[in-house]
C-alpha positions as CSV (number, residue, x, y, z in Angstrom):
1,X,-12.5,4.7,19.4
2,X,-12.3,1.7,21.7
3,X,-12.1,2.8,25.4
4,X,-12.1,1.4,28.8
5,X,-12.9,4.1,31.4
6,X,-10.4,6.9,30.6
7,X,-8.1,4.6,28.7
8,X,-7.9,4.5,24.8
9,X,-7.3,1.0,23.4
10,X,-5.7,0.6,20.0
11,X,-5.6,-2.8,18.4
12,X,-2.2,-3.4,16.7
13,X,-3.4,-6.8,15.5
14,X,-5.9,-9.4,16.3
15,X,-3.6,-10.6,19.1
16,X,-2.1,-7.4,20.5
17,X,-3.4,-4.1,21.8
18,X,-1.9,-1.0,23.6
19,X,-3.6,1.3,26.0
20,X,-3.1,5.0,26.6
21,X,-4.6,7.0,29.5
22,X,-6.7,9.9,28.1
23,X,-7.2,13.2,30.0
24,X,-9.6,14.6,27.5
25,X,-11.5,13.7,24.3
26,X,-11.3,16.9,22.2
27,X,-13.3,15.5,19.3
28,X,-15.0,12.2,18.3
29,X,-17.1,11.8,15.2
30,X,-17.5,10.4,11.7
31,X,-16.8,12.3,8.5
32,X,-18.1,11.2,5.2
33,X,-15.1,8.9,4.9
34,X,-13.8,7.8,8.3
35,X,-14.0,7.9,12.1
36,X,-12.0,10.7,13.6
37,X,-10.9,11.0,17.2
38,X,-8.6,13.7,18.7
39,X,-7.6,13.0,22.2
40,X,-5.3,14.5,24.9
41,X,-3.0,12.5,27.1
42,X,-0.3,13.5,29.6
43,X,2.6,11.7,27.8
44,X,1.8,12.4,24.1
45,X,-0.3,15.6,24.2
46,X,-2.8,15.7,21.4
47,X,-3.2,12.7,19.1
48,X,-5.1,12.2,15.8
49,X,-6.7,8.9,15.4
50,X,-8.4,7.8,12.2
51,X,-10.4,4.6,12.0
52,X,-8.9,3.4,15.3
53,X,-5.3,3.9,14.1
54,X,-3.0,6.6,15.6
55,X,-1.8,8.9,12.9
56,X,0.4,11.1,14.9
57,X,0.9,12.5,18.4
58,X,2.0,16.0,19.5
59,X,4.9,14.5,21.5
60,X,6.7,12.6,18.7
61,X,5.1,13.6,15.4
62,X,8.3,15.3,14.3
63,X,10.0,11.9,14.2
64,X,7.6,10.4,11.7
65,X,7.2,13.5,9.6
66,X,10.9,14.4,9.4
67,X,11.6,10.8,8.6
68,X,9.0,10.8,5.8
69,X,9.9,14.1,4.2
70,X,13.5,14.8,4.8
71,X,15.3,12.0,2.9
72,X,13.5,12.7,-0.4
73,X,13.8,16.5,-0.1
74,X,17.5,16.5,0.8
75,X,18.4,13.8,-1.8
76,X,16.9,15.9,-4.5
77,X,19.2,18.7,-5.7
78,X,16.6,21.4,-5.7
79,X,13.0,20.4,-5.0
80,X,10.7,23.2,-6.2
81,X,7.4,21.6,-7.1
82,X,6.2,19.1,-4.5
83,X,3.0,16.9,-4.4
84,X,1.6,15.6,-1.1
85,X,-1.1,13.0,-0.9
86,X,-2.8,12.8,2.4
87,X,-1.2,14.4,5.4
88,X,-4.3,16.0,6.8
89,X,-2.7,17.2,10.1
90,X,-0.5,19.6,8.1
91,X,2.8,18.4,9.6
92,X,4.0,16.9,6.3
93,X,3.2,20.1,4.6
94,X,5.0,22.0,7.4
95,X,8.2,20.0,6.8
96,X,8.0,20.5,3.0
97,X,7.5,24.2,3.3
98,X,10.6,24.4,5.6
99,X,12.7,23.9,2.5
100,X,13.8,27.2,1.0
101,X,13.8,25.9,-2.6
102,X,10.1,25.0,-2.6
103,X,8.0,27.3,-4.8
104,X,4.8,25.3,-4.9
105,X,3.1,22.5,-3.0
106,X,0.1,20.7,-4.4
107,X,-1.6,18.8,-1.6
108,X,-4.5,16.5,-2.1
109,X,-6.4,15.1,0.8
110,X,-9.8,13.4,0.3
111,X,-11.3,14.3,3.7
112,X,-11.7,18.1,4.0
113,X,-13.2,17.6,7.5
114,X,-10.0,16.1,8.8
115,X,-8.1,19.2,7.7
116,X,-10.6,21.6,9.2
117,X,-10.5,19.6,12.5
118,X,-6.7,19.6,12.4
119,X,-6.6,23.4,11.9
120,X,-8.8,23.8,15.0
121,X,-7.4,21.1,17.3
122,X,-3.8,20.4,16.1
123,X,-2.1,23.9,15.8
124,X,1.3,22.5,16.9
125,X,1.2,19.9,14.1
126,X,0.5,22.3,11.1
127,X,2.1,25.4,12.6
128,X,0.1,27.6,10.3
129,X,1.3,25.8,7.1
130,X,-2.2,25.8,5.6
131,X,-2.0,29.6,5.3
132,X,1.2,29.5,3.2
133,X,0.7,31.1,-0.2
134,X,2.7,28.4,-1.9
135,X,0.0,25.8,-1.1
136,X,-2.6,24.6,-3.6
137,X,-5.0,22.4,-1.7
138,X,-7.5,20.0,-3.2
139,X,-10.1,17.7,-1.7
140,X,-10.4,14.7,-4.0
141,X,-8.9,11.3,-4.7
142,X,-5.1,11.6,-5.1
143,X,-5.0,8.8,-7.7
144,X,-7.6,10.5,-9.9
145,X,-5.9,13.9,-9.5
146,X,-2.5,12.6,-10.6
147,X,-4.0,10.6,-13.5
148,X,-6.1,13.4,-14.8
149,X,-3.8,16.4,-14.5
150,X,-0.9,16.9,-16.9
151,X,1.6,18.0,-14.3
152,X,4.9,16.7,-13.0
153,X,6.7,17.2,-9.7
154,X,10.2,17.1,-8.3
155,X,9.1,15.2,-5.2
156,X,5.9,13.2,-4.5
157,X,5.2,12.4,-0.8
158,X,2.5,9.8,0.0
159,X,1.4,10.4,3.6
160,X,-1.6,8.0,3.5
161,X,-3.7,6.1,5.9
162,X,-3.0,2.4,6.1
163,X,-4.4,0.1,3.3
164,X,-7.4,-1.2,5.3
165,X,-9.9,-3.3,3.5
166,X,-12.8,-1.1,4.6
167,X,-10.6,2.0,4.3
168,X,-10.2,4.8,1.7
169,X,-6.6,4.4,0.6
170,X,-5.8,0.8,-0.4
171,X,-5.8,1.6,-4.1
172,X,-2.9,4.1,-3.4
173,X,-0.6,1.2,-2.6
174,X,-0.9,-0.8,-5.8
175,X,1.4,-1.3,-8.8
176,X,-1.0,0.6,-11.0
177,X,-0.9,3.6,-8.8
178,X,2.8,3.6,-8.5
179,X,3.0,3.6,-12.3
180,X,0.9,6.7,-12.3
181,X,3.2,8.3,-9.7
182,X,6.3,7.4,-11.7
183,X,4.8,9.1,-14.8
184,X,4.2,12.3,-12.7
185,X,7.9,12.7,-11.6
186,X,10.2,15.1,-13.3
187,X,13.6,13.9,-14.4
188,X,15.6,13.2,-11.2
189,X,12.3,13.2,-9.3
190,X,11.8,11.2,-6.1
191,X,8.8,9.5,-4.5
192,X,8.5,8.5,-0.9
193,X,5.6,6.7,0.9
194,X,4.9,5.4,4.3
195,X,5.0,1.6,4.1
196,X,3.3,0.5,7.3
197,X,4.4,-1.3,10.4
198,X,8.0,-2.5,10.6
199,X,7.3,-4.4,13.8
200,X,8.7,-8.0,13.9
201,X,5.2,-9.4,14.6
202,X,3.6,-8.1,11.4
203,X,6.1,-6.4,9.0
204,X,5.5,-9.2,6.5
205,X,1.8,-8.2,6.3
206,X,2.1,-5.0,4.2
207,X,5.7,-3.6,4.5
208,X,7.4,-6.3,2.5
209,X,4.9,-6.5,-0.3
210,X,4.7,-2.7,-0.6
211,X,8.5,-2.5,-1.0
212,X,8.4,-5.3,-3.5
213,X,5.6,-3.7,-5.5
214,X,7.4,-0.4,-5.7
215,X,10.6,-2.2,-6.7
216,X,8.7,-3.7,-9.6
217,X,7.8,-0.2,-10.9
218,X,10.9,1.9,-10.1
219,X,14.5,1.1,-11.2
220,X,15.7,2.4,-7.8
221,X,13.8,1.8,-4.6
222,X,15.0,1.5,-1.0
223,X,13.3,0.9,2.3
224,X,14.0,2.4,5.6
225,X,12.4,2.6,9.1
226,X,12.3,4.5,12.3
227,X,10.8,3.9,15.8
228,X,7.7,5.9,16.5
229,X,6.8,5.7,20.1
230,X,3.2,6.9,19.7
231,X,2.6,4.0,17.3
232,X,4.0,1.4,19.8
233,X,6.3,0.0,17.1
234,X,8.9,0.9,14.4
235,X,7.5,2.3,11.1
236,X,8.6,1.9,7.6
237,X,9.1,4.1,4.5
238,X,10.0,3.4,0.9
239,X,11.8,5.9,-1.3
240,X,12.0,5.5,-5.1
241,X,13.2,7.2,-8.3
242,X,13.8,6.6,-12.0
243,X,17.5,7.2,-11.6
244,X,19.8,5.8,-8.9
245,X,19.9,7.9,-5.7
246,X,22.9,7.4,-3.3
247,X,21.4,7.3,0.1
248,X,24.7,6.7,1.8
249,X,26.7,9.9,1.1
250,X,28.9,11.6,3.7
251,X,28.0,15.2,2.8
252,X,24.2,14.6,2.8
253,X,23.6,17.1,5.6
254,X,26.5,19.5,5.2
255,X,24.3,22.1,3.6
256,X,21.3,21.7,5.9
257,X,21.4,25.2,7.2
258,X,21.5,26.6,3.7
259,X,18.5,24.6,2.6
260,X,15.9,24.9,5.4
261,X,14.4,27.8,7.4
262,X,14.2,25.9,10.7
263,X,16.5,23.4,12.3
264,X,15.3,19.9,12.3
265,X,14.7,18.0,15.6
266,X,15.2,14.4,14.5
267,X,16.8,14.1,11.1
268,X,20.5,14.5,10.5
269,X,23.3,12.5,8.9
270,X,23.5,10.0,11.8
271,X,19.8,9.5,11.9
272,X,19.7,9.1,8.1
273,X,22.4,6.3,8.2
274,X,20.6,4.6,11.1
275,X,17.2,4.6,9.3
276,X,18.6,3.0,6.1
277,X,20.4,0.2,8.0
278,X,17.4,-2.0,8.6
279,X,17.7,-5.4,10.4
280,X,18.9,-8.5,8.7
281,X,15.5,-10.3,9.0
282,X,13.8,-7.5,7.3
283,X,16.3,-7.4,4.4
284,X,16.0,-11.1,3.9
285,X,12.2,-11.0,3.9
286,X,12.1,-8.2,1.3
287,X,14.7,-10.0,-0.8
288,X,12.5,-13.1,-0.8
289,X,9.2,-11.4,-1.1
290,X,7.2,-12.3,-4.2
291,X,3.8,-10.7,-3.7
292,X,2.8,-7.7,-5.9
293,X,0.0,-5.5,-4.7
294,X,-2.3,-4.8,-7.6
295,X,-5.7,-3.4,-8.3
296,X,-7.1,-6.9,-9.0
297,X,-5.3,-8.5,-6.0
298,X,-4.9,-5.8,-3.3
299,X,-3.1,-6.5,0.0
300,X,-4.7,-5.2,3.2
301,X,-3.5,-4.4,6.6
302,X,-5.3,-6.5,9.2
């Protein structure tokens, strides 16, 4: 973690950084796979930082996690079996378990230490979700797990760290991986992944090629984005399926109270429509994008 006095410095790119005043460093150390920092600040509360990148903050994590989870879960008629890759804080798991139809969640996160640290330091993120009897938790590589296990899911949610060259997840953004994901979906199944920064300064770096790569694998794939204050920029997501999914339906949220245990704080019909109406310059870039992220030629976030 870069710091200057009691300020945390996060480098958004080689030309831009943001600073956050820190009141307390709750944990700082290396696991087998990555650097982990958990800090406290007045404006964001507790924040999880992995390899120098903010993953979520106590203040606004609900925006990111509801945006990631809710469209896929509500657009599926009755999601029962759900797979989560990553999501070590437990907040993605929390949002999935909020859906009454869910009978089983298989969660695969490579770094067990991050989960144990999150259980200890981030209780408002996971809200006890790791103790739910519907959870089956594994600590291994998500790609290997999906490839080796003969099981299919209604919804697959990829809450992964960014595809850094020195990181642990870049092979979870390639065409070959998305082909594995596609084969692991039930009929009518839906996949969603975080797609990286949607900021105007660097959205062409990973966002556009990730969307294009997914569109090369799935017959139906759409991108959307939302502003996440703790990231200092808007963030993108891509949702995909074998069969066309109408993401612009009037009655999307009419039955929300029937489908979830707890009311949502961010996501509703208006938020949904707003997220899927991305700026013109983004639409044009994605339409003209030709790069495909592959195992042999991976694309990294700088």
